[in-house]
Residue frames relative to the residue before (quaternion, step in Angstrom):
aa qw qx qy qz dx dy dz
M 1.0000 0.0000 0.0000 0.0000 0.00 0.00 0.00
Y 0.6646 0.5034 -0.2948 0.4670 3.53 0.98 -0.92
K 0.6479 0.5206 -0.3228 0.4528 3.58 1.02 -0.82
E 0.6411 0.5195 -0.3363 0.4539 3.58 1.03 -0.79
K 0.6538 0.4980 -0.3153 0.4745 3.60 0.96 -0.82
L 0.6428 0.5218 -0.3231 0.4586 3.56 1.03 -0.80
G 0.6536 0.5114 -0.3168 0.4592 3.56 1.03 -0.82
L 0.6393 0.5157 -0.3230 0.4701 3.59 1.00 -0.78
Q 0.6522 0.5201 -0.3107 0.4556 3.57 1.00 -0.83
V 0.6492 0.5111 -0.3153 0.4668 3.57 1.01 -0.85
R 0.6618 0.4978 -0.3083 0.4682 3.59 0.95 -0.91
Y 0.6406 0.5235 -0.3294 0.4550 3.60 1.01 -0.77
R 0.6714 0.4798 -0.2995 0.4788 3.57 0.93 -0.85
T 0.6298 0.5305 -0.3412 0.4533 3.57 1.04 -0.73
R 0.6594 0.4915 -0.3119 0.4758 3.59 0.94 -0.88
R 0.6485 0.5202 -0.3240 0.4516 3.59 0.99 -0.79
S 0.6559 0.4972 -0.3134 0.4736 3.59 1.00 -0.79
Y 0.6262 0.5232 -0.3368 0.4698 3.56 1.07 -0.74
S 0.6560 0.5116 -0.3120 0.4589 3.57 0.95 -0.86
F 0.6388 0.5227 -0.3240 0.4623 3.57 1.00 -0.82
C 0.6644 0.4959 -0.3055 0.4684 3.59 0.91 -0.90
F 0.6430 0.5318 -0.3260 0.4444 3.57 1.02 -0.85
Y 0.6966 0.4598 -0.2797 0.4744 3.59 0.83 -0.95
S 0.6197 0.5317 -0.3459 0.4623 3.61 1.05 -0.66
A 0.6630 0.4925 -0.3035 0.4751 3.56 0.95 -0.88
W 0.6459 0.5206 -0.3199 0.4576 3.59 1.02 -0.79
L 0.6561 0.4932 -0.3121 0.4783 3.61 0.96 -0.78
L 0.6354 0.5197 -0.3277 0.4677 3.58 1.02 -0.77
F 0.6409 0.5246 -0.3182 0.4612 3.58 1.02 -0.81
L 0.6581 0.5005 -0.3098 0.4695 3.58 0.96 -0.85
F 0.6443 0.5182 -0.3255 0.4588 3.61 0.99 -0.78
I 0.6517 0.5056 -0.3205 0.4658 3.59 0.97 -0.82
C 0.6399 0.5197 -0.3267 0.4623 3.58 1.00 -0.80
W 0.6640 0.4991 -0.3067 0.4648 3.58 0.95 -0.88
L 0.6619 0.5068 -0.3111 0.4563 3.59 0.97 -0.85
S 0.6541 0.5075 -0.3149 0.4642 3.58 0.98 -0.83
A 0.6653 0.5044 -0.3067 0.4571 3.57 0.97 -0.82
S 0.6699 0.4970 -0.3075 0.4579 3.58 0.99 -0.80
L 0.6754 0.4787 -0.3047 0.4710 3.59 1.03 -0.71
A 0.7200 0.4403 -0.2538 0.4726 3.56 1.04 -0.68
M 0.5339 0.6521 -0.4013 0.3587 3.58 1.22 -0.25
P 0.3195 -0.7585 0.5314 0.2008 3.62 -0.60 1.03
G 0.7890 0.3639 -0.2450 0.4300 3.52 -1.20 0.58
V 0.4418 0.6659 -0.4898 0.3486 3.59 1.15 0.40
P 0.3079 -0.7882 0.4962 0.1941 3.64 -0.41 1.10
I 0.2593 -0.7303 0.6155 0.1438 3.52 -1.18 0.72
T 0.6562 -0.5334 0.3546 0.3990 3.57 -1.10 0.70
P 0.3764 -0.7645 0.4706 0.2289 3.63 -0.59 1.01
C 0.4043 -0.6523 0.5797 0.2738 3.52 -1.38 0.37
L 0.0330 -0.8023 0.5952 -0.0320 3.56 -0.82 1.02
H 0.1238 0.7641 -0.6316 0.0439 3.54 -1.19 0.62
F 0.2589 -0.7769 0.5617 0.1177 3.54 -0.78 1.10
A 0.4372 -0.6700 0.5368 0.2680 3.56 -1.10 0.77
Q 0.4089 -0.7322 0.4967 0.2234 3.56 -1.09 0.73
I 0.6968 0.4471 -0.2680 0.4928 3.59 1.14 -0.59
A 0.7924 0.2224 -0.1032 0.5585 3.57 0.61 -1.15
M 0.5065 -0.6299 0.4960 0.3172 3.55 -1.27 0.45
K 0.4691 0.6317 -0.4872 0.3788 3.56 0.14 1.31
F 0.0402 -0.7862 0.6157 0.0341 3.55 -1.25 0.41
I 0.4077 -0.6897 0.5518 0.2317 3.53 -1.35 0.45
S 0.0100 -0.7715 0.6360 0.0139 3.56 -1.06 0.77
I 0.0179 0.7782 -0.6249 0.0600 3.57 -0.79 1.11
E 0.0019 -0.7985 0.6003 -0.0463 3.56 -0.62 1.17
S 0.2782 -0.7862 0.5376 0.1245 3.56 -0.85 1.02
C 0.1530 -0.7705 0.6130 0.0846 3.53 -1.26 0.49
Q 0.4050 -0.7148 0.5178 0.2384 3.57 -0.94 0.88
T 0.0531 -0.7581 0.6486 0.0423 3.52 -1.20 0.70
S 0.5413 -0.6528 0.4204 0.3225 3.56 -0.97 0.77
G 0.8678 0.1150 -0.1052 0.4718 3.54 -0.89 1.05
K 0.7410 0.3890 -0.2275 0.4978 3.59 1.21 -0.08
G 0.5850 -0.5952 0.3796 0.3992 3.57 1.14 0.47
Y 0.7066 -0.4115 0.3410 0.4638 3.56 -0.78 -1.07
T 0.0829 -0.7482 0.6525 0.0868 3.50 -1.22 0.55
F 0.3922 -0.7270 0.5166 0.2254 3.58 -1.15 0.53
F 0.0889 -0.8194 0.5659 0.0236 3.54 -0.71 1.07
K 0.7618 0.1869 -0.1627 0.5985 3.64 1.25 -0.09
R 0.2493 0.7453 -0.5764 0.2236 3.57 -0.35 1.26
Y 0.2010 0.7975 -0.5289 0.2093 3.55 -0.19 1.29
V 0.2612 -0.6532 0.6730 0.2283 3.43 -1.49 0.28
W 0.1987 -0.8062 0.5534 0.0659 3.55 -0.63 1.20
N 0.0969 -0.7829 0.6144 0.0144 3.54 -0.84 1.11
Q 0.4024 -0.7183 0.5156 0.2371 3.55 -0.99 0.85
D 0.0240 -0.7778 0.6267 -0.0400 3.53 -0.78 1.13
G 0.7945 -0.1383 0.0456 0.5896 3.53 0.08 1.31
P 0.8028 -0.2332 0.1740 0.5204 3.59 -0.78 -0.95
E 0.6901 0.4746 -0.2680 0.4761 3.60 1.26 -0.22
W 0.3384 -0.6934 0.5980 0.2168 3.52 -1.37 0.42
V 0.1832 -0.8007 0.5678 0.0539 3.56 -0.71 1.18
P 0.2890 -0.7810 0.5249 0.1760 3.64 -0.70 1.01
T 0.1376 -0.7443 0.6477 0.0868 3.54 -1.25 0.64
L 0.4860 -0.7083 0.4372 0.2664 3.56 -0.76 1.09
V 0.1852 -0.7488 0.6286 0.0995 3.55 -1.20 0.76
I 0.2616 -0.7630 0.5752 0.1364 3.58 -0.80 1.04
L 0.0300 0.7889 -0.6098 0.0698 3.57 -0.45 1.27
R 0.2018 -0.7821 0.5812 0.0988 3.57 -0.77 1.05
L 0.3530 0.7257 -0.4992 0.3154 3.54 0.46 1.27
N 0.2232 -0.7640 0.5897 0.1369 3.55 -1.23 0.54
R 0.6850 0.3702 -0.2861 0.5584 3.57 1.27 0.40
A 0.6775 -0.5269 0.3378 0.3864 3.54 -1.27 0.36
A 0.4521 -0.6363 0.5525 0.2922 3.55 -1.23 0.58
L 0.2191 -0.8103 0.5376 0.0798 3.57 -0.86 1.01
C 0.7991 -0.0044 0.0209 0.6008 3.61 1.13 -0.52
V 0.0288 -0.7784 0.6271 -0.0004 3.55 -1.20 0.60
Q 0.0666 0.8020 -0.5891 0.0725 3.58 -1.05 0.76
W 0.4452 -0.6653 0.5386 0.2629 3.53 -1.10 0.84
S 0.4752 -0.6245 0.5309 0.3198 3.54 -1.23 0.51
P 0.6825 -0.5013 0.3147 0.4288 3.65 -1.14 0.38
K 0.7208 0.4067 -0.2461 0.5043 3.62 1.02 -0.74
E 0.3555 -0.7858 0.4406 0.2490 3.58 1.35 -0.09
N 0.4735 0.6433 -0.4641 0.3828 3.56 1.10 0.72
K 0.7659 0.0893 -0.1069 0.6276 3.58 1.33 0.10
F 0.1355 -0.7769 0.6068 0.0993 3.56 -1.27 0.27
A 0.3474 -0.7325 0.5572 0.1798 3.53 -1.28 0.50
V 0.1332 -0.7707 0.6208 0.0531 3.54 -1.17 0.76
G 0.1701 -0.7674 0.6120 0.0875 3.57 -0.79 1.07
S 0.1095 -0.8328 0.5426 -0.0070 3.56 -0.93 0.88
G 0.5914 -0.5595 0.4526 0.3639 3.51 -1.38 0.10
A 0.5664 0.5932 -0.3801 0.4275 3.59 1.29 0.09
K 0.4980 -0.6619 0.4107 0.3810 3.61 1.30 0.32
T 0.6021 0.5576 -0.3157 0.4763 3.55 1.24 0.53
V 0.1900 -0.7446 0.6290 0.1180 3.53 -1.24 0.66
C 0.2051 -0.7752 0.5891 0.1003 3.59 -0.85 1.01
I 0.1512 -0.7480 0.6410 0.0817 3.56 -0.97 0.95
C 0.1073 -0.8382 0.5347 -0.0006 3.56 -0.36 1.28
Y 0.0109 0.7777 -0.6277 0.0333 3.55 -1.09 0.81
Y 0.5494 -0.6630 0.4219 0.2838 3.55 -1.20 0.60
E 0.1683 -0.7510 0.6325 0.0870 3.56 -1.10 0.87
P 0.2850 -0.7973 0.5021 0.1762 3.63 -0.25 1.18
E 0.5725 0.6068 -0.3946 0.3851 3.62 1.10 -0.53
N 0.7859 0.2810 -0.1400 0.5328 3.57 0.97 -0.87
D 0.3499 -0.7618 0.4747 0.2681 3.57 1.31 -0.11
W 0.6207 0.4688 -0.4014 0.4835 3.54 0.72 1.13
W 0.4555 -0.6481 0.5368 0.2904 3.54 -1.37 0.19
V 0.1446 -0.7886 0.5952 0.0550 3.57 -0.73 1.10
S 0.3003 -0.7734 0.5410 0.1380 3.57 -1.23 0.39
K 0.1848 -0.7078 0.6677 0.1379 3.49 -1.32 0.60
L 0.3290 -0.7980 0.4877 0.1308 3.55 -0.87 1.02
I 0.1983 -0.6961 0.6749 0.1437 3.50 -1.25 0.70
R 0.1076 0.8231 -0.5393 0.1414 3.55 -0.15 1.28
K 0.8009 0.2928 -0.2508 0.4582 3.53 -1.40 0.40
K 0.5649 0.5730 -0.4054 0.4338 3.59 1.12 0.64
H 0.7179 0.3582 -0.2270 0.5521 3.59 1.23 -0.41
N 0.3607 -0.7386 0.5351 0.1950 3.54 -1.14 0.71
S 0.7803 0.1385 -0.0881 0.6035 3.58 1.27 -0.05
S 0.7704 -0.3742 0.2523 0.4504 3.56 -1.34 -0.11
V 0.3818 -0.6950 0.5661 0.2253 3.55 -1.16 0.72
T 0.1968 -0.8407 0.5011 0.0587 3.56 -0.40 1.27
S 0.8138 0.0477 0.0090 0.5791 3.61 1.10 -0.57
I 0.0867 -0.7772 0.6223 0.0337 3.55 -1.18 0.67
A 0.0238 -0.7900 0.6125 -0.0075 3.57 -1.20 0.59
W 0.3306 -0.7486 0.5486 0.1710 3.55 -0.92 1.00
H 0.4336 -0.6447 0.5667 0.2744 3.53 -1.16 0.73
P 0.6059 -0.5810 0.3862 0.3824 3.63 -1.04 0.57
N 0.6350 0.5414 -0.3526 0.4235 3.63 1.13 -0.39
N 0.4835 -0.7154 0.3990 0.3086 3.61 1.31 0.11
V 0.6688 0.4903 -0.2971 0.4734 3.62 1.26 0.08
L 0.7294 0.3960 -0.2408 0.5033 3.60 0.80 -0.95
L 0.0885 -0.7868 0.6106 0.0153 3.54 -1.06 0.87
A 0.1940 -0.7717 0.5983 0.0942 3.57 -0.85 1.03
T 0.0886 -0.7922 0.6033 0.0245 3.56 -1.04 0.84
A 0.1661 -0.7373 0.6438 0.1198 3.54 -1.27 0.56
S 0.1115 -0.8206 0.5605 -0.0036 3.54 -0.96 0.91
T 0.5726 -0.5919 0.4447 0.3523 3.54 -1.28 0.35
D 0.5367 0.5705 -0.4351 0.4439 3.59 1.20 0.23
G 0.5802 -0.6382 0.3420 0.3729 3.58 1.32 0.18
K 0.6476 0.5319 -0.3115 0.4479 3.59 1.22 0.03
C 0.2291 -0.7176 0.6402 0.1509 3.51 -1.30 0.57
R 0.0717 -0.8197 0.5680 -0.0177 3.56 -0.78 1.04
V 0.2054 -0.7428 0.6252 0.1234 3.54 -1.27 0.55
F 0.0885 -0.8107 0.5787 -0.0041 3.57 -0.75 1.12
A 0.3996 -0.6508 0.5846 0.2740 3.52 -1.37 0.39
T 0.0785 -0.8218 0.5644 0.0017 3.60 -0.83 0.99
Y 0.2256 0.7957 -0.5340 0.1756 3.60 1.04 0.68
I 0.0627 -0.7814 0.6209 -0.0042 3.57 -0.86 1.05
K 0.4169 -0.7197 0.5022 0.2365 3.55 -0.68 1.11
G 0.7789 0.2840 -0.2464 0.5019 3.53 -0.89 1.00
V 0.7094 0.3851 -0.2499 0.5348 3.57 1.27 -0.25
D 0.7684 0.2632 -0.1377 0.5669 3.57 0.92 -0.96
S 0.3723 -0.7079 0.5567 0.2243 3.54 -1.18 0.64
R 0.5891 -0.5935 0.4229 0.3491 3.54 -1.20 0.57
D 0.5609 0.6144 -0.3938 0.3910 3.58 1.16 -0.38
S 0.6896 0.4843 -0.2809 0.4594 3.58 1.12 -0.60
V 0.5512 0.6179 -0.3971 0.3959 3.59 1.24 -0.19
T 0.2416 -0.7752 0.5718 0.1172 3.57 -0.83 1.03
S 0.7224 -0.4261 0.3211 0.4398 3.53 -1.35 -0.01
L 0.6147 0.5642 -0.3505 0.4255 3.59 1.16 -0.56
S 0.8060 0.2547 -0.1075 0.5235 3.58 1.03 -0.74
T 0.2700 0.7924 -0.5110 0.1953 3.59 1.14 0.51
D 0.8030 0.2134 -0.0898 0.5492 3.57 0.84 -1.02
A 0.4769 0.6881 -0.4330 0.3339 3.59 1.24 0.11
K 0.3710 -0.7124 0.5552 0.2159 3.53 -1.04 0.84
F 0.6690 -0.4760 0.3668 0.4373 3.54 -1.29 0.22
G 0.8248 0.2214 -0.1829 0.4870 3.55 -0.92 0.98
E 0.4737 0.6755 -0.4513 0.3400 3.59 1.23 0.03
L 0.4325 -0.7024 0.5111 0.2415 3.55 -0.98 0.93
I 0.2455 -0.7859 0.5561 0.1132 3.56 -0.63 1.17
L 0.7977 -0.0738 0.1101 0.5883 3.57 0.91 -0.93
Q 0.0727 -0.7680 0.6351 0.0395 3.53 -1.14 0.76
L 0.1638 -0.7971 0.5794 0.0453 3.55 -0.77 1.13
D 0.1247 -0.7976 0.5895 0.0281 3.56 -0.74 1.13
L 0.2444 0.8194 -0.4871 0.1775 3.58 0.94 0.85
S 0.7300 0.4170 -0.2355 0.4875 3.59 1.04 -0.69
F 0.2769 -0.7507 0.5798 0.1536 3.55 -1.14 0.76
S 0.6999 0.3535 -0.2560 0.5653 3.58 1.25 0.40
W 0.7568 -0.3360 0.2651 0.4940 3.56 -1.27 -0.22
A 0.2453 -0.7560 0.5913 0.1367 3.55 -1.13 0.71
F 0.0489 -0.7959 0.6027 -0.0289 3.56 -0.98 0.96
G 0.8739 0.2871 -0.0824 0.3835 3.47 -1.48 -0.17
V 0.1871 0.7893 -0.5622 0.1608 3.60 0.60 1.07
K 0.0351 0.7929 -0.6053 0.0611 3.58 -1.04 0.86
W 0.3342 -0.6939 0.6003 0.2157 3.55 -1.31 0.57
S 0.5055 -0.6012 0.5162 0.3413 3.53 -1.24 0.45
P 0.6910 -0.4896 0.3101 0.4321 3.65 -1.13 0.37
S 0.7144 0.4234 -0.2619 0.4917 3.61 1.04 -0.67
G 0.4552 -0.6921 0.4433 0.3425 3.58 1.21 -0.40
N 0.5068 0.6637 -0.4208 0.3544 3.61 1.22 0.15
T 0.7722 0.2669 -0.1391 0.5596 3.60 1.17 -0.50
L 0.1473 -0.7676 0.6211 0.0584 3.52 -1.08 0.88
A 0.0478 -0.7975 0.6014 -0.0022 3.59 -0.91 0.94
Y 0.1115 0.7647 -0.6319 0.0593 3.53 -1.14 0.73
V 0.3578 -0.7471 0.5313 0.1776 3.57 -1.22 0.50
G 0.2794 -0.7414 0.5882 0.1621 3.52 -1.30 0.52
H 0.5678 -0.6159 0.4324 0.3337 3.53 -1.21 0.50
N 0.5925 0.5488 -0.3637 0.4642 3.58 1.29 0.11
S 0.5623 -0.6298 0.3683 0.3893 3.61 1.15 0.68
T 0.5301 0.5860 -0.4132 0.4527 3.53 0.85 1.07
I 0.1363 -0.7535 0.6366 0.0920 3.53 -1.19 0.68
Y 0.2058 -0.7940 0.5686 0.0624 3.55 -0.98 0.95
F 0.1175 -0.7689 0.6273 0.0395 3.56 -1.07 0.91
V 0.0760 -0.7957 0.6009 -0.0070 3.55 -0.80 1.10
D 0.1386 -0.7945 0.5899 0.0395 3.56 -0.70 1.16
D 0.8383 0.1461 -0.1274 0.5095 3.55 -1.23 0.64
V 0.0311 -0.8324 0.5529 -0.0216 3.56 0.64 1.15
G 0.4285 0.6616 -0.5105 0.3436 3.54 -0.67 1.15
S 0.8027 -0.2812 0.2070 0.4835 3.54 -1.16 -0.60
S 0.7900 0.1845 -0.1056 0.5750 3.62 1.13 -0.51
A 0.1073 0.8240 -0.5443 0.1156 3.57 0.71 1.09
S 0.2748 -0.7408 0.5914 0.1614 3.55 -1.12 0.72
A 0.1336 -0.8120 0.5678 0.0207 3.57 -0.84 1.05
Q 0.1417 -0.7605 0.6295 0.0726 3.51 -1.21 0.70
T 0.2010 -0.7763 0.5918 0.0818 3.53 -1.12 0.80
V 0.0643 -0.7716 0.6325 0.0185 3.56 -0.90 0.97
A 0.1013 -0.8113 0.5757 0.0064 3.58 -0.53 1.23
F 0.0301 -0.7859 0.6176 0.0003 3.56 -1.16 0.63
R 0.5148 -0.6806 0.4490 0.2649 3.57 -1.26 0.46
D 0.5241 0.6280 -0.4227 0.3904 3.58 1.22 -0.04
L 0.7080 -0.4320 0.3271 0.4529 3.56 -1.30 0.01
P 0.6300 -0.5845 0.3527 0.3703 3.61 -1.10 0.65
L 0.4663 -0.6355 0.5394 0.2963 3.52 -1.31 0.46
R 0.3157 -0.7546 0.5486 0.1732 3.54 -1.24 0.48
D 0.7997 -0.0208 0.0352 0.5991 3.58 1.12 -0.60
V 0.2073 -0.7649 0.5997 0.1107 3.55 -1.28 0.45
L 0.1103 -0.7747 0.6202 0.0550 3.54 -1.31 0.43
F 0.3270 -0.7212 0.5786 0.1953 3.56 -0.91 0.96
V 0.2451 -0.7526 0.5977 0.1278 3.56 -0.70 1.12
S 0.7579 -0.0625 0.0553 0.6471 3.55 1.17 -0.73
E 0.7373 -0.3973 0.2901 0.4630 3.56 -1.28 -0.15
R 0.7944 0.2895 -0.1227 0.5197 3.58 1.10 -0.67
M 0.7144 0.3763 -0.2697 0.5247 3.60 1.16 0.39
V 0.0414 -0.7882 0.6132 -0.0324 3.55 -0.92 1.04
I 0.1679 -0.7512 0.6300 0.1028 3.55 -1.09 0.79
G 0.1190 -0.7975 0.5906 0.0340 3.53 -0.86 1.05
V 0.1105 -0.7792 0.6154 0.0441 3.56 -1.04 0.85
G 0.1055 0.8146 -0.5611 0.1021 3.55 -1.06 0.72
F 0.8143 -0.3072 0.2217 0.4398 3.51 -1.29 -0.54
D 0.5726 0.5867 -0.3874 0.4217 3.61 1.22 -0.10
C 0.3411 -0.7714 0.4746 0.2517 3.61 1.33 -0.14
N 0.6672 0.4196 -0.3036 0.5353 3.58 1.10 0.69
P 0.3456 -0.7701 0.4907 0.2161 3.62 -0.24 1.20
M 0.2406 -0.7687 0.5840 0.1007 3.53 -1.10 0.87
V 0.2587 -0.7661 0.5751 0.1241 3.58 -1.04 0.83
F 0.0563 -0.7735 0.6313 -0.0042 3.55 -0.92 1.05
T 0.0430 -0.7959 0.6039 0.0028 3.56 -1.01 0.83
A 0.3236 -0.7100 0.5906 0.2060 3.52 -1.34 0.39
D 0.3921 -0.7196 0.5220 0.2367 3.58 -0.97 0.86
K 0.7629 -0.3723 0.2642 0.4578 3.58 -1.30 -0.19
R 0.6652 0.4876 -0.2975 0.4808 3.58 1.18 -0.52
G 0.5282 -0.6457 0.4006 0.3788 3.57 1.28 -0.17
I 0.4671 0.6654 -0.4494 0.3702 3.60 1.23 0.36
W 0.2774 -0.7793 0.5452 0.1357 3.55 -0.69 1.14
S 0.0807 0.7856 -0.6086 0.0770 3.57 -1.10 0.76
F 0.5582 -0.5861 0.4730 0.3481 3.52 -1.31 0.40
V 0.2497 -0.7864 0.5521 0.1199 3.57 -1.00 0.90
K 0.7584 -0.2724 0.2434 0.5397 3.58 0.61 -1.13
F 0.4815 -0.5769 0.5597 0.3493 3.48 -1.46 0.03
L 0.5026 -0.6375 0.4833 0.3278 3.57 -1.08 0.64
D 0.6638 0.4159 -0.2881 0.5509 3.56 1.18 -0.53
E 0.3337 -0.7997 0.4715 0.1638 3.55 -0.44 1.22
R 0.4377 0.6942 -0.4708 0.3237 3.58 1.20 0.10
K 0.7048 0.3715 -0.2504 0.5501 3.57 1.22 -0.46
S 0.4115 -0.7224 0.5031 0.2361 3.54 -0.86 0.96
T 0.6426 -0.5175 0.4007 0.3983 3.54 -1.31 0.36
P 0.4111 -0.7440 0.4660 0.2458 3.62 -0.66 1.03
S 0.5364 -0.6147 0.4740 0.3311 3.51 -1.28 0.39
S 0.6644 -0.5300 0.3563 0.3882 3.52 -1.26 0.34
S 0.6172 0.5628 -0.3516 0.4228 3.58 1.16 -0.49
K 0.6624 0.5121 -0.2998 0.4572 3.57 1.22 -0.48
Y 0.7718 0.2297 -0.1157 0.5815 3.58 1.13 -0.60
G 0.0171 -0.8161 0.5771 -0.0250 3.54 -0.86 0.98
S 0.2045 -0.7646 0.6015 0.1090 3.53 -1.20 0.59
Q 0.0222 -0.7940 0.6068 -0.0294 3.51 -1.02 0.85
G 0.1785 -0.7996 0.5677 0.0809 3.56 -0.91 0.89
V 0.0436 -0.7876 0.6147 -0.0008 3.55 -1.04 0.82
L 0.3727 -0.6849 0.5741 0.2498 3.54 -1.30 0.34
W 0.1516 -0.8084 0.5673 0.0417 3.53 -0.61 1.17
E 0.0615 -0.7924 0.6068 0.0091 3.54 -0.90 0.98
K 0.4547 -0.6824 0.5053 0.2688 3.52 -0.99 0.85
N 0.4709 -0.6809 0.4867 0.2787 3.52 -1.01 0.90
């Protein structure tokens, strides 16, 4: 009697396990079909990149569209200028095969930069003869997607952050667009797209690169809950690292030469300041619900970085 009950129980469990495996496989099959259909479906819009100019009444809009087997193509890429009550679009020529991830006007607003998932940065400027914006590419310098870009106040140097963990500074001088007065000692003899400096401080993805108002300090964040400050960008730049145990930051903003606000996945902006010696450290959260951390939780480290 016991053996018969045991046999029935084993058969019942076996059928139940078979049913579970069958339904799991069926759900997995449906998910794969849905994923394949969504990736292959043409015309699926991706969140656009937008940036408004601060001087002139114009803004950039770049919207990506998926295509099957060919990555991304761009079907809406314009610079919009206000003409009375209406906004008039001007075409932008982007030679990319992947989605645009970031866009930013230069300080003089005579050109703008576009970072993409194609490991490429486009520097766009206006051609009045054809009434469109054309682009020159900085390619084969990044090993992964470009997540953030920042213009130096001199309108020539451009800093980029990438998911390969590196922060880079490039020269973007374009003859006929930039004046020689804006060229600094760092980019006097540099050609377009030449790498001025490469920082290998982060061991994870790099995001949110920004210049200070004077252009003397560069800051960017890593996905390893670290923020990096680089002073005197050049052949002998000095870098400082401030690590913390909270969730990683996503972007930073210079409020002044000695104060930076970082925002990220912790949903609580963080304030960093530099003392009279130029040492950066964490000060407080903008949300007072969290108390000021102890020194054991936040650390600062300074290094001397030299270009190879």
